[in-house]
C-alpha positions in Angstrom: 25.1 -49.6 16.4 25.8 -53.4 16.4 27.8 -55.1 19.1 29.7 -58.3 19.4 27.6 -61.4 20.1 29.9 -62.4 23.0 29.0 -59.1 24.9 25.4 -60.1 25.5 23.6 -62.6 27.8 19.8 -62.9 27.3 18.0 -61.8 30.5 15.6 -64.0 32.4 13.0 -65.2 32.0 13.8 -65.3 28.3 17.0 -67.0 28.8 16.4 -69.8 26.3 14.7 -67.9 23.8 16.0 -68.0 20.3 13.2 -66.3 18.4 12.5 -62.5 18.9 14.0 -59.3 20.1 15.3 -59.4 23.8 15.9 -56.1 25.6 18.8 -56.1 28.1 19.2 -53.9 31.1 21.5 -51.5 29.4 18.9 -50.6 26.8 20.4 -52.6 24.0 18.5 -55.3 22.3 19.5 -58.7 21.1 17.8 -59.5 17.7 17.5 -63.2 16.8 15.5 -64.4 13.8 15.4 -67.8 12.0 15.8 -67.0 8.3 17.4 -70.0 6.5 16.1 -68.8 3.2 18.1 -65.6 3.3 21.9 -65.0 3.0 21.7 -61.4 4.3 19.2 -60.1 7.0 19.3 -56.4 7.7 17.6 -54.8 10.7 15.4 -51.8 9.7 14.7 -49.3 12.5 12.1 -46.8 11.4 12.9 -46.1 7.8 16.7 -46.7 7.9 18.8 -49.8 7.9 20.5 -50.1 11.2 22.9 -53.0 10.4 23.3 -56.5 9.2 22.6 -59.4 11.4 25.4 -62.1 11.7 24.3 -65.4 10.0 25.0 -68.8 11.7 25.1 -72.2 10.3 21.9 -73.3 11.9 19.9 -70.7 9.8 19.7 -68.1 12.6 20.8 -64.5 12.1 21.5 -62.3 15.2 22.9 -59.1 16.5 23.0 -56.6 19.3 21.8 -52.9 18.5 20.9 -49.9 20.4 17.3 -50.2 20.4 15.4 -49.2 23.6 11.9 -50.3 24.5 9.4 -48.9 21.9 11.7 -49.1 19.0 9.9 -50.1 15.8 11.8 -52.5 13.6 11.5 -54.9 10.6 13.8 -57.1 8.6 15.1 -56.9 4.9 15.8 -60.4 3.6 18.2 -60.2 0.8 16.7 -56.8 -0.1 13.2 -58.0 0.0 10.7 -56.5 2.5 10.9 -55.1 5.0 9.0 -57.8 6.9 7.9 -57.8 10.6 9.5 -60.2 13.1 8.0 -63.6 13.0 8.4 -63.7 16.7 7.2 -60.1 17.3 5.9 -59.5 20.8 4.0 -56.4 19.7 2.4 -55.1 16.6 1.1 -51.7 17.7 0.2 -50.6 14.0 -1.3 -53.8 13.1 0.0 -56.9 11.4 1.1 -55.0 8.4 3.2 -52.5 10.5 6.6 -52.9 12.2 7.3 -54.9 15.2 8.1 -53.2 18.5 10.8 -54.0 21.0 9.1 -54.4 24.5 10.4 -54.8 28.0 10.6 -58.3 29.2 7.3 -58.6 31.0 7.0 -60.4 34.2 3.4 -60.9 35.5 2.8 -59.8 39.1 2.9 -62.9 41.2 -0.2 -63.4 43.4 0.8 -64.9 46.9 -0.2 -68.5 47.2 -1.4 -68.8 43.7 0.0 -72.1 42.1 -2.8 -72.7 39.5 -5.5 -75.3 39.5 -5.8 -78.9 38.4 -8.0 -79.6 35.5 -10.4 -81.5 37.8 -11.0 -78.2 39.7 -11.9 -76.2 36.5 -15.4 -75.0 35.9 -14.6 -73.1 32.6 -16.1 -70.0 31.0 -15.1 -69.6 27.4 -14.7 -66.0 26.4 -14.3 -63.9 23.3 -12.5 -60.8 24.6 -13.9 -58.4 21.8 -17.7 -59.1 22.6 -17.6 -60.0 26.3 -17.7 -56.3 27.4 -18.7 -53.0 26.2 -14.9 -52.1 25.8 -14.0 -55.3 24.2 -10.5 -55.5 26.0 -8.8 -57.4 28.7 -9.5 -54.8 31.2 -13.3 -55.3 30.3 -12.9 -59.0 31.3 -11.1 -58.1 34.4 -13.9 -55.7 35.5 -16.3 -58.7 35.3 -14.2 -61.3 37.2 -16.2 -60.7 40.3 -19.4 -61.7 38.3 -17.6 -64.8 36.9 -16.6 -65.9 40.4 -20.2 -65.3 41.7 -21.4 -67.6 38.8 -19.1 -70.2 40.2 -16.4 -70.2 37.3 -12.9 -71.2 38.5 -11.2 -70.8 35.0 -11.7 -68.6 32.1 -10.7 -69.8 28.7 -9.8 -66.9 26.3 -10.4 -67.4 22.5 -7.1 -66.8 20.6 -5.5 -63.3 21.1 -2.6 -63.5 18.6 -2.3 -60.4 16.4 -4.7 -60.7 13.5 -5.9 -58.5 10.5 -8.4 -55.6 11.4 -10.2 -55.1 14.6 -12.8 -57.8 14.6 -12.1 -61.5 14.4 -12.6 -64.8 16.3 -8.9 -65.0 16.6 -8.3 -68.2 14.6 -6.8 -65.9 11.8 -3.6 -64.9 13.7 -0.3 -64.5 11.9 2.0 -63.4 14.7 1.5 -66.0 17.6 3.9 -64.1 19.9 2.1 -60.7 19.6 -1.1 -60.1 21.6 -3.9 -58.1 19.6 -3.4 -54.5 20.3 -7.0 -53.8 20.2 -7.7 -56.0 23.2 -5.0 -54.0 25.2 -1.8 -55.9 24.3 0.4 -58.0 26.4 0.6 -55.8 29.4 -3.3 -55.7 29.6 -3.3 -59.4 29.3 -0.9 -59.7 32.1 -3.1 -57.5 34.3 -6.0 -59.7 33.6 -4.1 -62.8 34.6 -3.1 -61.2 37.9 -6.6 -60.0 38.6 -7.9 -63.5 37.9 -5.4 -65.2 40.1 -6.5 -62.9 43.0 -10.0 -64.2 42.5 -8.8 -67.7 42.4 -9.6 -68.1 38.8 -7.2 -69.8 36.2 -6.5 -68.4 32.8 -6.4 -70.7 29.8 -5.4 -69.4 26.4 -6.7 -70.9 23.2 -3.8 -71.1 20.8 -3.7 -72.0 17.1 -0.7 -74.0 15.9 -2.4 -75.8 13.0 -2.4 -72.9 10.5 -1.8 -69.1 9.9 -4.3 -66.6 8.8 -4.6 -65.5 5.2 -4.0 -61.7 5.9 -0.4 -60.5 6.6 1.3 -63.8 6.8 5.0 -63.3 6.1 6.6 -66.1 8.0 7.3 -68.2 4.9 9.5 -65.3 3.6 12.0 -66.3 6.4 11.8 -70.1 6.5 9.7 -73.3 5.7 7.0 -72.5 8.5 4.3 -74.1 6.2 4.4 -77.0 3.7 2.3 -77.7 0.6 2.8 -81.4 1.2 -0.4 -81.4 3.4 -3.5 -79.3 3.3 -5.8 -78.2 6.0 -9.2 -76.5 5.6 -7.5 -73.3 5.9 -4.6 -73.8 3.5 -1.1 -75.2 3.7 -0.3 -77.2 6.8 2.2 -76.0 9.4 5.5 -77.8 8.7 6.0 -80.1 11.8 7.9 -82.9 10.0 9.5 -81.7 6.9 12.9 -80.0 6.2 13.5 -77.3 8.7 10.8 -78.5 11.0 13.1 -78.6 14.0 13.1 -74.9 14.3 9.3 -74.7 13.5 8.6 -76.9 16.4 11.0 -74.9 18.6 9.2 -71.6 17.5 5.9 -72.9 18.7 7.2 -74.5 22.0 9.0 -71.1 22.6 5.6 -69.3 22.2 3.9 -71.6 24.5 6.5 -71.1 27.2 6.3 -67.3 26.4 2.5 -67.5 27.2 3.3 -69.0 30.6 6.3 -66.9 31.5 5.7 -63.5 30.0 1.9 -63.4 29.9 0.9 -65.3 33.2 -1.6 -67.8 31.7 -2.0 -71.1 33.5 -2.6 -73.4 30.5 -3.3 -73.8 26.9 -6.2 -75.1 24.7 -4.7 -76.4 21.5 -7.0 -75.8 18.5 -7.9 -78.5 16.3 -4.9 -80.8 16.8 -6.2 -83.3 14.3 -5.2 -80.8 11.6 -1.5 -80.8 12.9 0.1 -83.2 10.5 3.2 -84.8 12.0 4.5 -88.2 10.9 7.6 -88.1 13.0 8.1 -90.8 15.7 8.1 -88.1 18.4 4.9 -86.1 18.1 5.1 -82.3 18.3 1.9 -82.3 20.4 3.5 -84.6 22.9 6.7 -82.7 23.1 4.8 -79.6 23.6 2.9 -81.0 26.5 6.0 -82.3 28.0 7.8 -78.9 27.7 4.9 -77.2 29.4 4.6 -79.7 32.2 8.2 -79.3 32.7 7.9 -75.6 33.0 5.3 -76.2 35.6 7.5 -78.3 37.7 10.3 -75.8 37.4 8.2 -72.9 38.6 6.0 -74.8 41.0 2.9 -74.2 38.9 -0.1 -76.3 37.9 0.1 -76.1 34.1 -2.7 -77.6 32.1 -2.8 -78.5 28.4 -6.0 -79.4 26.7 -6.7 -80.3 23.1 -9.6 -79.8 20.7 -10.1 -82.9 18.6 -13.0 -84.9 17.1 -10.9 -87.9 16.6 -11.9 -89.6 19.8 -8.4 -90.9 20.2 -7.6 -91.7 23.7 -3.9 -91.6 23.1 -4.0 -87.8 23.3 -4.5 -88.1 27.1 -2.6 -91.2 27.8 0.8 -90.7 29.5 3.9 -90.7 27.4 5.0 -93.8 29.2 2.1 -95.6 27.8 2.9 -94.3 24.3 0.3 -91.5 24.7 0.8 -87.7 24.0 0.4 -86.8 27.6 -2.2 -83.9 27.4 -4.3 -83.2 30.4 -7.6 -83.2 28.6 -9.5 -83.2 25.4 -12.9 -81.6 24.4 -15.5 -84.4 24.2 -17.6 -83.4 21.2 -19.7 -86.6 21.5 -21.3 -85.3 24.8 -22.4 -82.0 22.9 -23.8 -83.9 19.9 -25.7 -86.4 22.0 -27.1 -83.7 24.2 -28.1 -81.7 21.2 -30.0 -84.7 19.6 -31.7 -85.3 23.0 -33.0 -81.9 23.0 -33.9 -81.2 19.3 -33.9 -84.5 17.6 -31.5 -82.9 15.1 -30.0 -85.5 12.6 -28.2 -83.5 9.9 -24.5 -83.6 9.2 -22.6 -85.3 12.1 -25.7 -85.2 14.4 -26.9 -88.2 12.5 -24.3 -90.3 14.0 -26.0 -90.0 17.5 -29.0 -91.6 19.0 -30.2 -89.1 21.7 -30.3 -89.9 25.5 -28.9 -93.5 25.1 -25.7 -91.9 23.7 -25.8 -89.1 26.3 -25.8 -91.9 28.9 -22.7 -93.4 27.3 -21.1 -89.9 27.3 -21.7 -89.6 31.0 -20.5 -93.0 32.0 -17.7 -93.8 29.3 -16.7 -90.6 27.7 -16.5 -91.2 24.0 -19.6 -92.4 22.2 -18.4 -93.0 18.7 -15.3 -95.2 19.9 -15.1 -97.7 17.2 -18.5 -97.8 15.8 -19.8 -96.9 12.4 -20.3 -93.1 11.9 -22.6 -92.5 8.9 -21.5 -88.9 8.4 -17.9 -90.2 7.9 -19.0 -93.3 6.2 -16.5 -95.5 8.2 -15.9 -96.6 11.8 -14.5 -93.9 14.0 -12.7 -93.5 17.3 -11.4 -95.9 19.8 -12.5 -96.9 23.2 -9.7 -96.5 25.8 -8.8 -99.7 27.7 -9.9 -99.2 31.4 -11.8 -95.9 30.4 -11.1 -92.4 30.9 -11.4 -90.4 34.1 -13.7 -87.3 33.9 -10.9 -84.9 34.5 -9.6 -85.9 31.2 -12.8 -84.9 29.3 -14.2 -81.4 28.9 -18.0 -81.3 28.2 -20.3 -78.6 27.0 -23.6 -77.8 25.6 -22.5 -74.9 23.6 -19.1 -73.4 22.4 -18.1 -70.7 20.0 -17.9 -73.3 17.2 -21.3 -74.9 17.7 -23.0 -71.5 18.0 -21.2 -69.4 15.4 -20.7 -72.2 12.8 -24.3 -73.0 12.9 -24.9 -70.4 10.3 -26.7 -67.7 12.2 -25.1 -67.6 15.5 -28.0 -68.9 17.4 -27.7 -69.9 20.9 -29.8 -72.7 22.5 -31.7 -70.0 24.3 -33.1 -68.8 21.1 -33.4 -72.1 19.5 -35.3 -73.6 22.5 -37.4 -72.3 25.3 -35.1 -70.8 28.0 -36.5 -73.3 30.4 -34.5 -76.0 28.6 -31.3 -74.5 30.0 -32.2 -75.8 33.4 -31.7 -79.6 32.6 -28.9 -78.5 30.3 -27.0 -76.9 33.1 -27.5 -79.8 35.4 -26.2 -82.2 32.8 -23.2 -80.3 31.9 -22.2 -79.3 35.4 -23.0 -82.7 37.1 -21.9 -85.0 34.3 -18.7 -86.2 35.9 -16.4 -84.4 33.6 -14.9 -81.0 33.4 -17.7 -78.5 32.4 -17.2 -75.6 30.1 -19.8 -73.0 29.3 -19.8 -70.4 26.7 -19.9 -66.8 28.0 -23.3 -65.7 29.1 -24.7 -69.2 29.2 -24.9 -69.1 33.0 -27.8 -66.7 32.8 -29.3 -67.6 29.4 -27.6 -64.8 27.1 -29.7 -64.3 24.1 -27.3 -62.3 21.9 -26.0 -64.4 18.9 -22.4 -65.3 18.4 -21.9 -64.9 14.6 -18.8 -65.4 12.5 -17.1 -62.1 12.0 -14.1 -60.7 10.3 -12.4 -57.2 9.5 -10.3 -58.1 6.4 -9.2 -54.9 4.8 -8.3 -56.6 1.4 -11.5 -56.5 -0.6 -10.8 -59.6 -2.5 -10.2 -61.5 0.7 -13.3 -59.9 2.3 -15.4 -61.2 -0.7 -14.0 -64.6 -0.6 -14.8 -65.0 3.1 -18.4 -63.9 2.4 -18.8 -66.3 -0.5 -17.3 -69.0 1.5 -19.7 -68.3 4.3 -22.6 -68.5 1.8 -21.5 -71.7 0.3 -20.9 -73.4 3.8 -24.1 -72.2 5.3 -26.5 -71.7 2.4 -27.6 -75.3 1.9 -28.8 -75.6 5.6 -30.4 -72.3 5.8 -33.3 -72.6 3.7 -31.9 -70.1 1.3 -31.7 -67.4 3.9 -28.7 -65.0 3.7 -26.1 -65.5 6.5 -25.0 -62.3 8.2 -22.2 -60.5 6.4 -19.1 -61.4 8.4 -17.5 -58.2 7.4 -20.3 -55.9 8.7 -19.6 -54.0 11.9 -23.3 -54.7 12.8 -22.6 -58.4 12.7 -19.9 -58.0 15.5 -21.9 -55.5 17.4 -24.9 -57.9 17.7 -22.7 -60.4 19.5 -22.0 -58.2 22.5 -23.1 -59.6 25.9 -26.1 -58.1 27.6 -25.0 -59.1 31.1 -27.7 -57.0 32.6 -30.1 -59.8 31.7 -28.6 -61.9 34.5 -30.7 -60.0 37.1 -34.0 -60.4 35.2 -36.7 -63.1 35.9 -35.9 -66.5 34.5 -32.3 -65.3 33.5 -31.5 -64.6 37.2 -33.2 -67.8 38.2 -30.9 -69.7 35.7 -27.8 -67.9 37.2 -28.8 -68.9 40.7 -29.6 -72.5 39.5 -26.0 -72.7 38.2 -24.6 -71.5 41.6 -26.8 -74.0 43.3 -25.6 -77.0 41.2 -21.9 -76.0 41.8 -22.5 -75.6 45.5 -23.8 -79.3 45.5 -20.8 -80.4 43.4 -18.5 -79.0 46.0 -20.4 -80.4 49.0 -21.4 -84.0 47.6 -18.3 -86.2 47.2 -20.0 -88.2 44.5 -20.6 -85.1 42.3 -17.2 -83.9 42.8 -15.5 -87.2 42.1 -14.8 -87.3 38.4 -14.9 -91.1 37.8 -17.4 -91.9 35.1 -17.0 -95.5 35.3 -18.7 -95.4 38.8 -21.7 -94.0 37.3 -24.8 -95.6 36.2 -27.2 -94.1 33.7 -30.7 -95.2 32.9 -32.7 -93.6 30.0 -36.0 -93.3 28.5 -35.8 -92.5 24.8 -39.6 -92.1 24.4 -39.6 -89.3 27.0 -36.0 -88.1 26.2 -34.9 -88.3 29.8 -32.0 -89.8 31.7 -31.4 -90.6 35.4 -27.6 -90.5 36.2 -26.5 -92.1 39.4 -23.1 -90.6 40.4 -20.8 -92.6 43.0 -17.4 -92.0 44.3 -14.9 -94.5 45.3 -15.8 -96.2 48.7 -12.5 -94.9 50.2 -13.7 -91.3 49.7 -17.0 -91.7 51.5 -20.1 -89.9 50.6 -23.4 -91.0 49.4 -24.5 -91.7 45.8 -26.4 -88.8 44.1 -29.0 -88.9 41.4 -29.4 -86.4 38.6 -32.7 -86.9 36.7 -33.6 -84.7 33.8 -35.9 -84.5 30.8 -35.1 -82.7 27.6 -38.5 -82.4 26.2 -41.1 -79.7 26.5 -43.6 -82.1 28.0 -44.0 -83.7 31.5 -42.4 -87.0 32.0 -42.9 -89.9 34.6 -39.9 -91.9 35.1 -39.7 -95.2 36.9 -35.8 -95.9 36.9 -34.9 -99.4 37.7 -31.6 -98.3 38.9 -33.3 -96.8 41.9 -35.2 -100.0 42.9 -35.6 -99.9 46.6 -34.1 -96.6 47.2 -35.2 -93.5 49.3 -34.2 -90.1 48.0 -33.4 -86.9 49.6 -34.2 -84.0 47.3 -31.1 -81.7 47.0 -32.4 -79.5 44.3 -35.3 -79.4 42.0 -36.6 -77.4 39.0 -39.9 -78.0 37.5 -40.7 -81.0 39.7 -44.2 -80.3 40.9 -44.2 -82.8 43.8 -40.8 -82.3 45.2 -38.8 -79.5 47.0 -35.4 -79.2 48.7 -35.3 -81.5 51.8 -38.1 -83.8 50.8 -37.9 -87.6 51.0 -39.1 -89.7 48.0 -40.0 -93.2 48.9 -40.2 -96.2 46.6 -43.8 -96.8 45.1 -45.7 -100.0 45.6 -43.6 -101.6 42.9 -40.3 -100.8 44.8 -39.2 -98.1 42.3 -39.6 -94.4 43.1 -41.6 -92.6 40.5 -40.0 -89.3 39.5 -42.6 -86.8 38.1 -40.8 -84.1 36.2 -42.4 -81.2 34.5 -41.4 -79.9 31.1 -37.6 -79.6 31.1 -37.6 -80.7 34.8 -34.7 -81.6 36.7 -34.3 -83.4 40.1 -30.9 -83.8 42.0 -31.3 -86.1 45.0 -29.1 -88.1 47.4 -29.8 -91.8 47.7 -30.6 -92.6 51.4 -31.1 -96.3 51.0 -29.1 -97.8 48.0 -29.9 -101.3 46.9 -27.7 -104.3 48.2 -26.6 -105.0 44.5 -26.5 -101.9 42.3 -26.4 -102.5 38.6 -23.1 -102.3 37.1 -21.9 -99.0 35.8 -23.1 -97.9 32.4 -25.6 -100.8 32.2 -28.0 -98.9 30.1 -31.2 -100.1 31.9 -34.2 -98.2 30.7 -38.0 -98.1 30.4 -39.9 -98.5 27.4 -37.4 -97.0 24.9 -35.7 -98.0 21.7 -32.8 -100.5 22.0 -29.4 -99.2 23.3 -27.5 -97.7 20.5 -24.8 -100.0 19.0 -21.2 -99.9 20.7 
């Protein structure tokens, strides 16, 4: 039975929600849906029409009905449908089934937990379905102790919005508010957030606001959620600047607030913001960040908003007062690309824009590498160098992530592409770079399971299209080898982590190496201070080696710390001029035959310490006697190498 609109007041914490079904304490539910394309919206409960929603001039239709928690409902739009609710909080029968009325969920608060600043994040990126044997949020929660032991302070969940089938990366979601039932749904995600907070671990949720998946998408039946004025690699762009876009923007900002209030996450990672087309004077991405930061201030929580973008645009993280978008951070793909070229010499695709260790040095001291210089893969100049530079807490760096592994064609991790020993300098470079480190699940112990692209589309024509698209994308770079079938259950099953490896031989050594590096990061002021401009990096291109000297602001105290690493399967003898006259105290060493923790290394007769590293060797050392006049930051001093890459 429908009730008068004036009888109902939305309950907290959903008091400003306009999209969705809101359950009141008396068991009645307020239904509100934006459907400007329909004159008549009918609520269907079960198989029967329960009543007609009242239309408003702003395109919303709303009404109050007797519908307790658990009620399954859909909408008829001028007789068409029925369709699930665009803001459905639960799709228990999948994306083609009805929506479900749920209780307003409030995640259990953990005493003293207020979140973490981005500078304190050491991030593990996780795909829920392949992380554990159960493939659920509870499976992730059961391993939080292991993640904390490894030194992680944050987990970043790949998208969990409801998608078609049971297996997916998550970027094909069609109901952003609904949490994939196969992972355990919204209550299980809330339990995970509470358990993580008890461990001192922040939870970041990867969200997709640039497109919708191809299977089960019905939102355009209700209103102009997408537009054909612009195209993305996945189809029509989301309508952020056309007619009706005010409510589309509201829809996504409400979803973001919902993630914080109802699910308990501490921040968002925005997928591919360069594919969000918005020609308005007030950027949606900037409005979103401002809304979430305001939510954090209102609740006394630290909320972080990070973007994925290859645009190398410093405006993403500049404050709004400086005409920026005000995000907390951005993924720095340049770091990954330069490190990969240093390790492998790879020069296909976008890797051809990078010059190995010289560019890795730039990534460690300046952030963006392609920052206004010519990029051959794009056949144009690309990026911009921020005036005054960017602090390291604005940049997230990594050696691997889901894209770089899974989109390589065969899901091969670096542990399979290179000797596992290469992971020791990789770990040191990522964790001690001076930026916010991110590692892909299992990387801390050298997981060898692949991470393929996988789907579970039930429409045969869509499944075939995905297979063919994958062949076309991968075939040319695979030597004619057939990529794994993304639809096959075996492709998904092969990606399950084998965390028992973490206790075996070199895998256990790698895990302890990460723990050792992170303890040093916490103990040494220079390593914990994320100020790349205070760092100096020397490189030797012939030996694919770098020597990074990390410094903190004088007011913070602390000594300078050296991170020396070679990325070749061959010994290296380094004589870095940046260390002229310095004595070093060894803090950690891996495959450095003549140095163990606690040793002192004195300058050679030429006044420069010689660093003798074995294959894939790493040395972390404190400077005991810094030179009187250290070289300027990012000077690019090097020995016997090719000329520095152009800026």
